[in-house]
VOGU-3710 file (C-alpha; in Angstrom, 3 decimals, decimal comma):
1> mkisemkqkr> 51,236/28,466/-76,904  54,363/25,477/-77,329  56,825/24,487/-74,909  59,517/25,485/-77,004  57,807/29,107/-77,561  57,461/29,833/-73,966  61,074/28,756/-73,070  61,839/31,397/-76,275  59,587/34,329/-74,598  61,235/33,255/-71,056
11> fklvkdaral> 64,491/33,624/-72,734  63,729/36,984/-74,370  62,225/38,511/-71,165  65,196/37,316/-69,127  67,502/39,125/-71,650  65,418/42,189/-71,966  65,325/42,647/-68,211  69,317/42,306/-67,711  69,387/45,277/-70,388  67,790/47,288/-68,137
21> ldlaeketrd> 70,182/46,891/-65,663  73,150/46,731/-67,510  71,550/50,163/-68,682  71,615/52,308/-65,225  75,212/50,366/-64,587  76,634/51,957/-68,041  75,006/55,500/-66,740  76,498/55,166/-63,644  73,110/55,608/-61,647  70,025/53,207/-59,843
31> itaeettkye> 67,018/52,410/-61,817  64,353/54,933/-61,967  60,678/54,111/-60,647  59,410/53,553/-64,186  61,930/50,774/-64,873  61,964/49,203/-61,379  58,234/48,760/-62,409  59,170/47,553/-65,602  61,584/44,894/-64,351  59,518/43,708/-61,812
41> ammaevdslg> 56,294/42,848/-64,370  59,211/40,872/-66,430  60,551/38,839/-63,720  57,001/38,324/-62,416  55,666/36,777/-66,271  59,325/35,094/-66,200  58,775/32,985/-63,245  55,197/32,417/-64,260  56,172/31,071/-67,681  58,392/28,559/-65,582
51> ekieqeerqa> 55,707/27,385/-63,978  53,730/26,913/-66,807  56,760/24,998/-68,560  57,419/22,616/-65,847  53,882/21,727/-65,929  53,580/20,859/-69,215  56,727/19,057/-69,286  55,777/17,030/-66,484  52,469/16,145/-68,103  54,123/15,168/-71,537
61> taeaavsdvi> 56,395/12,833/-69,276  52,990/11,069/-67,801  51,215/11,239/-70,645  54,207/9,601/-72,395  54,566/7,006/-69,965  50,768/6,465/-70,048  51,032/5,875/-74,071  53,455/3,647/-73,495  51,752/1,578/-71,266  48,630/1,390/-73,734
71> detidrgrpd> 50,667/0,464/-76,593  52,396/-2,497/-75,069  49,031/-3,726/-73,519  47,435/-3,551/-77,369  49,988/-5,283/-78,815  50,031/-8,037/-76,269  46,187/-8,256/-76,326  45,644/-8,023/-72,540  42,092/-7,365/-71,473  40,466/-4,424/-70,397
81> didkkrydea> 40,833/-4,781/-66,553  44,238/-5,230/-66,647  44,821/-2,197/-69,007  43,193/-0,027/-66,735  44,865/-1,552/-63,806  48,334/-0,997/-65,729  47,307/2,366/-66,744  46,558/3,783/-63,476  49,359/2,218/-61,843  51,781/3,594/-64,719
91> frsvlaatns> 49,842/7,534/-64,597  50,139/7,531/-60,593  53,989/6,464/-60,631  54,817/9,034/-62,772  52,691/11,805/-60,866  54,461/10,439/-57,516  58,057/10,713/-59,474  57,362/14,375/-60,472  56,747/15,469/-56,502  54,158/17,981/-57,774
101> neymramqdv> 51,511/19,211/-55,218  49,087/20,044/-58,505  49,285/17,009/-59,835  48,820/14,786/-56,970  45,402/16,917/-56,170  44,678/16,377/-59,388  44,670/12,314/-58,975  42,457/13,344/-56,062  39,961/14,500/-58,378  39,869/11,482/-60,524
111> dresralqmd> 36,305/10,569/-59,439  34,873/13,508/-59,930  36,484/14,204/-63,545  35,127/10,950/-64,310  31,495/11,578/-63,931  31,781/13,828/-67,192  30,603/12,471/-70,042  33,231/10,123/-71,852  33,950/7,397/-73,979  35,510/5,197/-71,862
121> sdiaggytva> 32,470/4,666/-69,780  29,435/3,181/-70,768  26,981/4,345/-68,545  28,409/8,254/-69,171  28,099/7,801/-72,716  30,056/5,180/-74,202  27,363/2,848/-75,296  26,989/6,033/-78,052  30,271/5,319/-79,728  29,495/2,138/-81,709
131> pqvfvaslik> 29,381/0,822/-85,264  26,044/-1,197/-84,771  22,990/0,624/-86,740  20,750/0,391/-83,919  22,345/2,727/-81,399  21,689/5,624/-83,918  18,332/6,050/-82,026  18,432/7,413/-78,334  16,683/5,510/-75,849  15,762/8,033/-72,955
141> aidnqvfmrq> 12,496/8,125/-71,034  9,797/10,529/-71,756  10,163/14,101/-71,655  7,696/15,706/-68,962  5,219/18,285/-70,803  6,246/21,655/-69,994  3,063/23,729/-71,019  2,783/27,373/-69,057  5,199/29,592/-71,302  2,156/28,628/-74,158
151> lattyqipka> -0,324/29,684/-71,421  1,239/32,694/-69,952  1,864/36,212/-71,006  5,870/36,138/-71,536  7,799/39,713/-72,310  11,118/40,419/-73,104  13,256/42,575/-71,044  16,586/42,460/-72,104  17,919/45,684/-71,728  16,197/46,631/-67,780
161> esmgapsldt> 16,882/44,924/-64,872  13,188/44,558/-63,909  9,841/45,038/-65,222  6,850/46,794/-63,634  2,916/47,688/-64,200  0,728/49,193/-62,893  -2,568/47,418/-61,143  -5,745/49,013/-60,154  -6,110/46,817/-56,628  -9,342/48,423/-55,414
171> dpadptwtse> -12,063/50,008/-58,099  -13,647/53,122/-57,050  -17,017/53,081/-54,967  -20,494/52,774/-56,551  -21,715/56,364/-57,689  -24,625/57,633/-56,069  -27,821/59,225/-57,349  -28,387/62,776/-57,027  -29,677/66,174/-58,258  -28,172/67,833/-61,803
181> lligdedrdt> -26,257/70,397/-58,950  -24,254/68,186/-57,032  -21,124/65,796/-57,928  -21,718/63,088/-55,339  -19,651/61,464/-52,537  -15,795/61,345/-52,918  -14,494/58,089/-53,484  -11,880/56,584/-50,875  -11,678/53,063/-51,869  -9,601/53,737/-55,535
191> afgkrelfph> -6,115/51,916/-55,059  -3,510/51,542/-57,494  -0,571/49,315/-57,293  2,744/47,454/-58,921  3,343/44,319/-59,970  6,926/43,909/-60,458  9,011/40,866/-61,898  13,015/40,840/-61,420  14,663/38,056/-63,843  16,777/35,763/-61,891
201> plaqyikisk> 19,536/33,848/-63,368  19,498/30,199/-64,229  22,200/28,241/-64,993  24,212/24,932/-65,495  27,006/23,340/-67,118  28,023/19,640/-68,473  31,715/18,504/-69,691  31,908/15,867/-72,821  34,836/14,330/-73,944  35,759/15,691/-77,412
211> klvrasalni> 36,500/12,222/-78,552  32,865/11,368/-77,855  31,587/14,071/-79,596  33,960/13,247/-82,777  33,483/9,726/-82,212  30,105/8,995/-81,405  27,231/7,737/-84,411  24,616/9,841/-82,849  24,966/14,055/-82,759  26,593/14,742/-79,335
221> dsivrdrlsy> 26,241/18,488/-79,405  22,707/18,396/-80,658  21,665/16,100/-77,664  23,764/17,575/-75,275  22,090/21,489/-76,173  18,764/19,595/-76,522  18,812/18,043/-73,101  20,272/21,389/-71,247  17,508/23,396/-73,050  14,951/20,722/-71,722
231> kasvveenaf> 16,231/20,512/-68,162  15,887/24,429/-68,368  12,180/24,238/-69,205  11,213/21,811/-66,486  13,127/23,868/-63,966  10,894/26,774/-65,045  7,764/25,329/-65,301  8,409/23,553/-61,393  9,155/27,388/-60,438  6,207/28,579/-62,180
241> lngtganqpl> 3,756/26,090/-60,426  5,693/25,714/-57,178  8,361/28,698/-57,133  8,626/30,694/-53,844  8,815/34,457/-55,217  12,391/34,435/-53,423  15,359/34,566/-56,497  13,104/32,739/-58,445  9,334/32,838/-60,235  6,341/32,841/-57,831
251> gvfvasangi> 4,427/29,826/-58,551  0,205/29,956/-58,711  0,671/26,704/-55,813  2,034/28,655/-53,656  -0,234/31,182/-51,311  0,922/34,855/-51,342  -0,021/38,060/-51,201  2,187/39,343/-54,388  0,530/36,652/-56,248  -2,539/34,350/-55,226
261> ntgqdvstgn> -3,660/34,603/-51,595  -5,432/32,104/-49,576  -8,987/33,951/-50,038  -8,903/31,887/-53,729  -8,423/28,771/-51,878  -11,860/26,530/-52,393  -12,022/23,595/-50,134  -16,034/23,226/-49,956  -17,301/19,927/-50,331  -14,039/18,173/-49,530
271> tatalkadnl> -13,051/16,282/-46,544  -9,744/16,256/-45,342  -8,227/13,627/-47,695  -10,346/13,199/-50,197  -11,996/15,491/-53,126  -15,156/15,315/-53,375  -16,949/16,225/-57,233  -19,228/18,901/-55,834  -15,521/20,865/-54,969  -15,184/21,281/-58,546
281> ieckyalkpg> -18,173/22,466/-59,553  -17,695/25,005/-56,574  -14,298/25,954/-57,911  -15,577/26,509/-61,246  -18,380/28,821/-60,097  -16,132/31,021/-58,036  -13,916/31,729/-61,009  -16,039/35,015/-62,776  -17,737/33,593/-66,180  -15,496/36,575/-67,951
291> ywprarwifh> -12,215/33,995/-67,472  -13,922/30,615/-68,187  -13,019/30,999/-72,094  -9,494/30,817/-71,669  -9,573/28,994/-68,599  -7,894/25,772/-68,031  -7,631/23,187/-65,037  -3,991/21,711/-63,799  -4,221/18,500/-62,131  -1,339/16,019/-61,490
301> rdvvkairkm> -2,114/12,593/-62,949  -3,086/11,016/-60,067  -5,568/13,753/-59,242  -7,159/13,147/-62,900  -7,388/9,131/-61,956  -9,442/10,499/-58,919  -11,746/12,540/-61,114  -12,322/10,365/-63,783  -14,405/8,298/-61,223  -16,599/10,986/-60,424
311> kdgegnylwr> -20,529/11,832/-61,108  -22,521/14,331/-60,723  -25,913/14,031/-59,197  -27,570/12,490/-61,977  -24,648/9,500/-62,314  -22,791/11,433/-65,312  -18,967/11,472/-65,552  -17,701/14,576/-64,855  -14,375/14,070/-67,216  -15,416/14,051/-70,866
321> aglqgdrgdt> -13,007/12,689/-73,087  -12,082/15,080/-76,003  -13,276/14,675/-79,470  -10,915/15,067/-82,709  -10,568/18,853/-83,233  -12,222/19,725/-80,269  -10,207/21,209/-77,142  -8,818/17,961/-75,549  -10,483/16,443/-72,319  -12,555/18,710/-70,072
331> ilevpiimse> -14,182/18,616/-66,636  -17,185/20,597/-66,679  -16,610/21,841/-69,972  -12,901/23,362/-69,156  -10,288/21,813/-70,547  -7,491/19,601/-68,466  -3,570/19,802/-68,601  -2,019/17,044/-66,446  1,469/18,143/-65,087  3,869/15,650/-63,514
341> yapstftsgs> 4,870/19,642/-61,031  1,003/19,738/-59,818  0,466/18,873/-56,360  -0,719/15,084/-55,319  -0,775/14,491/-52,038  -3,636/14,007/-50,029  -3,418/15,790/-46,590  -5,704/18,364/-45,124  -4,901/21,940/-45,937  -3,507/21,158/-49,236
351> ylgiigdfsr> -3,610/21,939/-52,992  -4,943/19,570/-55,507  -5,536/21,638/-58,323  -5,820/24,966/-59,626  -8,356/26,277/-62,617  -8,078/29,756/-64,259  -7,107/31,996/-67,253  -3,080/31,540/-67,112  -2,403/34,452/-69,749  -2,628/36,572/-66,432
361> ywiadalsme> 0,414/34,888/-65,474  3,079/36,638/-67,019  6,766/35,803/-67,368  9,607/38,382/-68,043  12,775/37,477/-69,805  16,013/39,518/-69,468  18,091/37,260/-71,410  16,758/34,404/-73,429  18,129/30,591/-73,439  21,767/30,713/-74,271
371> iqvlvelfaa> 24,084/27,692/-74,556  27,650/28,194/-74,811  30,390/26,105/-75,842  33,830/26,132/-74,170  36,256/24,392/-76,225  39,510/25,837/-74,688  38,596/25,718/-70,846  38,792/22,127/-70,387  41,425/21,326/-72,801  43,381/19,726/-70,535
381> tnqngyvlrk> 41,303/16,882/-69,609  40,584/16,931/-73,493  36,503/18,144/-72,870  34,225/20,253/-74,036  32,347/22,675/-71,719  28,560/23,302/-72,455  27,226/26,032/-70,167  23,701/26,827/-69,906  22,864/30,265/-68,783  19,125/32,288/-68,658
391> etdgmpvlee> 17,547/35,016/-66,873  13,234/35,071/-65,933  11,317/35,987/-63,606  6,933/34,920/-63,474  3,888/35,735/-61,353  0,549/35,278/-61,348  -0,525/39,348/-61,982  -4,423/38,844/-61,273  -5,357/36,691/-58,424  -8,886/36,816/-59,181
401> afvrvtla> -8,540/34,868/-62,590  -7,486/31,701/-60,823  -9,104/29,441/-58,338  -7,083/26,429/-56,293  -8,751/22,976/-55,860  -7,977/22,869/-51,731  -8,570/19,977/-49,550  -10,701/20,638/-46,169
//
């Protein structure tokens, strides 16, 4: 709402409030409870509008003063460092003159606000605004791989707070040979349980200068959306591997009775500081053959580097390079996936990898990833806000489908 519109609305409210009092006086009575409530509401809005009008007028005064300094600087062709100095001096002097606590607090937040992407700062995005053709390509580090969602089993539960699945934790005992007229022994071993997933919120937001979005040679809106999506994916990936299960997914590298317990850890053949070839053989054969067709190894690249030097008893390397159209690189005929989030610390008792059928890792999504653009919320600072939200959970639901590589 413009200042003139706020002033007109405030004037009408004051006039209407006076009319209420005049009516009671004309009828020689006190104002009723209903009229009192209405009068107080109108006067509260009058006060609120007065504050807003004062803020807008002070802001306009400050912007006008700064604009004059900028215009004068451009006309004189002064260097950038002098521009900034005079800009800051003018802005501070105007704010001080207003004697506004709110504005002075805003000045104390300059450092924090200036970290948001804006055209004025090269490292915060200014480098993307240039007439040269070569800046149409974004320079960035290579993305870390994310693969758990591709391997896992995913469920969508947008209308539920959690997802539960019954589990057969213990099979019935073996039947016994008996006679035709008997029913055998009673089974007392069968046990059912339940796996529950509670999607947890994941969120982040970033503020971007409207001018940067408008003037950049690159599609800044698309870049921000892409990077927010990627960052959400890597946070998820790390949680699917290393999450504690407390307000986040339960990772496969975290020992837990709710996921994969220590009974699935195999350290046979390893030392306290070194991974050995025999251990990898032990781990593969600790996994039931029924899981082998869909099994994958997950290692950090530092661990794969050590494995590539390993040989079996006949001098053959355990690691095999994948052929075109084949299943990719393998160790003991099982495909390998390298992750930056897999453990790589060679210390006693540490995990160094895992083999398993990752379709037995379940993911429950209550809210698929969405990015909301807030155009008006940060309008005072000429910025758009991008808010990412997601709700998800994940956990291993069958521990025998996984075996972890562990140092002694």
